[in-house]
DRENFI-678576 format. One record per residue (C-alpha): residue in one letter; chain; z, x, y. Coordinates in pm, whole numbers. Layout:
N
+-------+-------+--------+--------+--------+
! lotor ! fivex !      z !      x !      y !
+-------+-------+--------+--------+--------+
!     A !     A !      Z !      X !      Y !
...
+-------+-------+--------+--------+--------+
END
This chain:
127
+-------+-------+--------+--------+--------+
! lotor ! fivex !      z !      x !      y !
+-------+-------+--------+--------+--------+
!     M !     A !  12404 !   9134 !  11095 !
!     L !     A !  12312 !   9493 !  11228 !
!     T !     A !  12576 !   9648 !  11443 !
!     L !     A !  12462 !  10016 !  11588 !
!     I !     A !  12748 !  10187 !  11787 !
!     C !     A !  12616 !  10409 !  11962 !
!     G !     A !  12675 !  10665 !  12270 !
!     L !     A !  12712 !  11056 !  12354 !
!     P !     A !  12930 !  11281 !  12117 !
!     R !     A !  13298 !  11238 !  12176 !
!     A !     A !  13254 !  10871 !  12298 !
!     G !     A !  13432 !  10748 !  12041 !
!     K !     A !  13208 !  10572 !  11801 !
!     T !     A !  13340 !  10681 !  11489 !
!     T !     A !  13687 !  10560 !  11569 !
!     Y !     A !  13554 !  10245 !  11729 !
!     S !     A !  13366 !  10189 !  11368 !
!     K !     A !  13703 !  10229 !  11182 !
!     K !     A !  13778 !   9827 !  11291 !
!     Y !     A !  13470 !   9755 !  11039 !
!     D !     A !  13634 !   9979 !  10725 !
!     G !     A !  13663 !   9730 !  10452 !
!     K !     A !  13516 !   9456 !  10622 !
!     C !     A !  13136 !   9601 !  10593 !
!     T !     A !  12937 !   9898 !  10478 !
!     V !     A !  12965 !  10125 !  10777 !
!     I !     A !  12697 !  10423 !  10758 !
!     H !     A !  12793 !  10727 !  11009 !
!     L !     A !  12473 !  10946 !  11111 !
!     D !     A !  12607 !  11261 !  11249 !
!     H !     A !  12283 !  11396 !  11349 !
!     Y !     A !  12121 !  11267 !  11699 !
!     G !     A !  11895 !  10948 !  11712 !
!     G !     A !  11940 !  10906 !  11308 !
!     G !     A !  11670 !  11038 !  11186 !
!     E !     A !  11431 !  10900 !  10885 !
!     S !     A !  11754 !  10888 !  10706 !
!     G !     A !  11896 !  10617 !  10889 !
!     H !     A !  11594 !  10412 !  10897 !
!     T !     A !  11592 !  10419 !  10496 !
!     R !     A !  11947 !  10329 !  10494 !
!     C !     A !  11898 !  10014 !  10704 !
!     N !     A !  11577 !   9962 !  10495 !
!     S !     A !  11840 !   9980 !  10144 !
!     N !     A !  12062 !   9720 !  10347 !
!     A !     A !  11832 !   9486 !  10517 !
!     N !     A !  11754 !   9273 !  10200 !
!     T !     A !  12152 !   9215 !  10137 !
!     N !     A !  12391 !   8954 !  10250 !
!     D !     A !  12607 !   9243 !  10365 !
!     D !     A !  12660 !   9323 !  10715 !
!     V !     A !  12574 !   9658 !  10786 !
!     V !     A !  12719 !   9909 !  11091 !
!     F !     A !  12530 !  10212 !  11203 !
!     E !     A !  12746 !  10481 !  11355 !
!     G !     A !  12568 !  10732 !  11560 !
!     V !     A !  12415 !  10930 !  11925 !
!     Y !     A !  12115 !  10716 !  11944 !
!     H !     A !  12023 !  10846 !  12270 !
!     T !     A !  11685 !  10708 !  12319 !
!     A !     A !  11546 !  10373 !  12348 !
!     R !     A !  11262 !  10529 !  12083 !
!     W !     A !  11508 !  10573 !  11854 !
!     R !     A !  11726 !  10203 !  11882 !
!     K !     A !  11395 !  10033 !  11873 !
!     S !     A !  11300 !  10170 !  11536 !
!     L !     A !  11597 !  10089 !  11391 !
!     V !     A !  11575 !   9727 !  11490 !
!     Q !     A !  11225 !   9725 !  11394 !
!     N !     A !  11294 !   9813 !  11046 !
!     Y !     A !  11580 !   9609 !  10969 !
!     R !     A !  11464 !   9289 !  10880 !
!     G !     A !  11818 !   9070 !  10858 !
!     D !     A !  11945 !   8798 !  11098 !
!     K !     A !  12181 !   8879 !  11406 !
!     K !     A !  12136 !   9248 !  11583 !
!     I !     A !  12397 !   9377 !  11825 !
!     C !     A !  12416 !   9742 !  11990 !
!     I !     A !  12741 !   9838 !  12072 !
!     W !     A !  12709 !  10129 !  12364 !
!     L !     A !  13047 !  10365 !  12436 !
!     D !     A !  12970 !  10472 !  12768 !
!     T !     A !  13285 !  10710 !  12796 !
!     P !     A !  13335 !  10841 !  13100 !
!     T !     A !  13307 !  11250 !  13073 !
!     E !     A !  13631 !  11327 !  13202 !
!     I !     A !  13802 !  11121 !  12934 !
!     K !     A !  13570 !  11301 !  12678 !
!     K !     A !  13637 !  11648 !  12805 !
!     T !     A !  13981 !  11600 !  12692 !
!     R !     A !  13868 !  11532 !  12326 !
!     H !     A !  13869 !  11748 !  12049 !
!     G !     A !  13523 !  11970 !  12000 !
!     Y !     A !  13380 !  11844 !  12368 !
!     C !     A !  13122 !  12123 !  12519 !
!     D !     A !  12910 !  12082 !  12781 !
!     K !     A !  12603 !  12016 !  12533 !
!     C !     A !  12780 !  11690 !  12454 !
!     E !     A !  12675 !  11590 !  12816 !
!     Y !     A !  12250 !  11512 !  12812 !
!     P !     A !  12070 !  11237 !  12912 !
!     F !     A !  12180 !  10876 !  12761 !
!     E !     A !  11889 !  10569 !  12792 !
!     P !     A !  12110 !  10281 !  12795 !
!     P !     A !  12028 !  10015 !  12532 !
!     T !     A !  11794 !   9719 !  12644 !
!     L !     A !  11757 !   9376 !  12495 !
!     D !     A !  11345 !   9494 !  12497 !
!     E !     A !  11473 !   9738 !  12181 !
!     G !     A !  11481 !   9413 !  11986 !
!     W !     A !  11901 !   9343 !  12004 !
!     D !     A !  12009 !   9011 !  12030 !
!     E !     A !  12371 !   9140 !  12220 !
!     I !     A !  12426 !   9424 !  12377 !
!     I !     A !  12813 !   9499 !  12446 !
!     I !     A !  12894 !   9803 !  12662 !
!     I !     A !  13264 !   9928 !  12665 !
!     R !     A !  13356 !  10115 !  12956 !
!     G !     A !  13749 !  10240 !  12909 !
!     E !     A !  13889 !   9968 !  12937 !
!     H !     A !  13624 !   9693 !  13030 !
!     E !     A !  13372 !   9543 !  12857 !
!     Q !     A !  13013 !   9377 !  12916 !
!     R !     A !  12860 !   9122 !  12688 !
!     I !     A !  12442 !   9117 !  12780 !
!     N !     A !  12314 !   8862 !  12572 !
!     R !     A !  11949 !   8700 !  12473 !
+-------+-------+--------+--------+--------+
END
């Protein structure tokens, strides 16, 4: 299974991904979008039975769709941490450059399920 944890900087992606530590492969992609290294890593995990979790900004549909297309495993889940700006401003390392357009994930990108987390609230969108 492929799980992507995405959201703008300081949304809490790295903290959220810690719940998967020791349970599956967790790949932290610090640069925006994931780039080719993310797809290479995805392909290297595509033929295993292991679950893989990617954690990165992935702020455009193009990057997310490309990641999904490069994964040949079964289920694909996107978790979007839509953390309010006022919360992100309280976190270490926040700057105004942390706020820029983020394209919300859609099922058209190839996801089987999208989980949107806004503070204490969680919404699930399934195929």
